[in-house]
GUTORTOR-345134 format. One line per field, with one value per residue (C-alpha): residue number from 1; residue in one letter; x, z, y. Coordinates in steps of 0.2 Angstrom, whole numbers, plus 5000, padded with zeros to 4 digits. Each point is the difference from the previous one (the first is absolute). Layout:
n <- [NUM ...]
res <- [A ...]
east <- [X ...]
up <- [Z ...]
north <- [Y ...]
REM end
This chain:
n <- [1 2 3 4 5 6 7 8 9 10 11 12 13 14 15 16 17 18 19 20 21 22 23 24 25 26 27 28 29 30 31 32 33 34 35 36 37 38 39 40 41 42 43 44 45 46 47 48 49 50 51 52 53 54 55 56 57 58 59 60 61 62 63 64 65 66 67 68 69 70 71 72 73 74 75 76 77 78 79 80 81 82 83 84 85 86 87 88 89 90 91 92 93 94 95 96 97 98 99 100 101 102 103 104 105 106 107 108 109 110 111 112 113 114 115 116 117 118 119 120 121 122 123 124 125 126 127 128 129 130 131 132 133 134 135 136 137 138 139]
res <- [M R T S I K R V L L A T A V I G L S M F L H A E P I L F G N N A L A G Q S L D A E S V K A V L L G K K V S L G G T R V V I V I A K S G D S Q D Q F L Q Q F V G M T T S Q F Q N H W R R L F M T G G G S A P K V V E T E A D A V K L A S E T A G A V A I A D K A G A S G L I V L A T A K]
east <- [5058 5002 4983 4992 5008 4995 4985 4995 5010 4988 4982 5009 4998 4986 4992 5008 4996 4981 4999 5008 4988 4986 5004 4986 5010 4987 5004 4989 4996 4998 4982 5000 4999 4986 4986 5016 5004 5011 5003 5018 5002 4996 5012 5012 4999 4999 5015 5011 4992 4989 4985 5005 4981 4986 4984 5007 5013 5017 5010 5014 5009 5009 5011 5009 5021 4995 4988 4992 4983 5006 5010 4986 4988 5014 5004 4981 4997 5013 5011 5013 5011 5000 5018 4994 4985 5009 5013 4984 4997 5018 5000 4984 5004 5016 4990 4988 4986 4993 4999 5012 4992 5002 5012 4999 5009 4987 4981 4994 5007 4993 4984 5002 5004 4987 4986 5005 5005 4982 5002 5014 5002 5010 5003 4999 4991 4981 5004 5010 4990 4983 4989 5005 4993 5005 5003 5007 5004 5013 4996]
up <- [4920 5017 5004 4988 5011 5016 4994 4997 5015 5011 4988 5003 5021 5001 4990 5011 5018 4992 4998 5016 5008 4993 5003 5010 5007 5002 5009 4988 4999 4987 4995 5014 5010 4995 5016 5011 5005 5013 5015 5002 5014 4988 4988 5012 5007 4983 4994 5013 5002 5013 4990 4990 4989 4995 4998 5000 4987 5006 4995 4991 4999 4986 5000 4988 5003 4999 4996 5005 5004 5010 5010 5001 5008 5011 5007 5006 5004 5009 5001 4992 4983 4986 5004 5022 4994 4989 5018 5011 4987 5000 5016 5003 4989 5004 5019 4992 5002 4983 4983 4991 4988 4981 4995 4982 4991 4997 5009 4981 5002 5016 4997 4984 5013 5012 4987 4995 5018 5010 5018 4993 5007 4993 5000 4983 4996 4997 4982 4997 5009 4990 5001 5018 5015 5010 5020 5006 4995 5004 5006]
north <- [5124 5000 5008 4988 4988 5005 5001 4983 4997 5011 4992 4980 5005 5006 4986 4990 5008 5003 4979 4996 5014 4990 4984 4989 4984 4988 4981 4989 4984 4984 4997 4988 5010 5011 5006 5002 5018 5003 5015 5007 4988 4985 5005 5003 4983 4992 5007 4998 4980 5002 4994 4987 4998 5011 4993 4983 5002 4999 5015 5000 5019 5007 5013 5011 5003 5017 5011 5019 4994 4985 5009 5012 4989 4992 5014 5006 4982 4991 5015 4989 5005 4986 4995 4998 4992 4986 4998 4998 4987 4992 4999 4991 4989 4996 4997 4988 5014 5000 4997 5017 5010 4996 5013 5006 5014 5015 5004 4995 4982 5000 5005 4985 4988 5005 4998 4983 4992 4996 5009 5012 5019 5012 5018 5010 5018 4997 5007 4983 4988 5004 4985 4992 5001 5015 4995 5017 5017 5009 5021]
REM end
């Protein structure tokens, strides 16, 4: 019986790890941002509130409270965890330096809200954001 439980736990861990390793985090945008593509410097500028529009459309940042793809993407492009990113925006908002991102529960919620909001950008795994405009991909 114990051997069976160990095998199940091991299989679950392997599946979870393989999903994490095959994740492809992207910054995607609402269809109003069609034709836009961002280099690493522009991604950082948008996410940190230094660039507030893309192609004449005001950017609305949507983030999940937590998410593996989001964490991986933020680490690569802005060198922050999700918590640090949220603290950055809290400080900016309190000093009048920008409009705080819309925070949702999950990456799936971020995909849904961004798909419905003109100018919205969000981070999720590419598989979960199919059909939306890919602005940048993490490596």
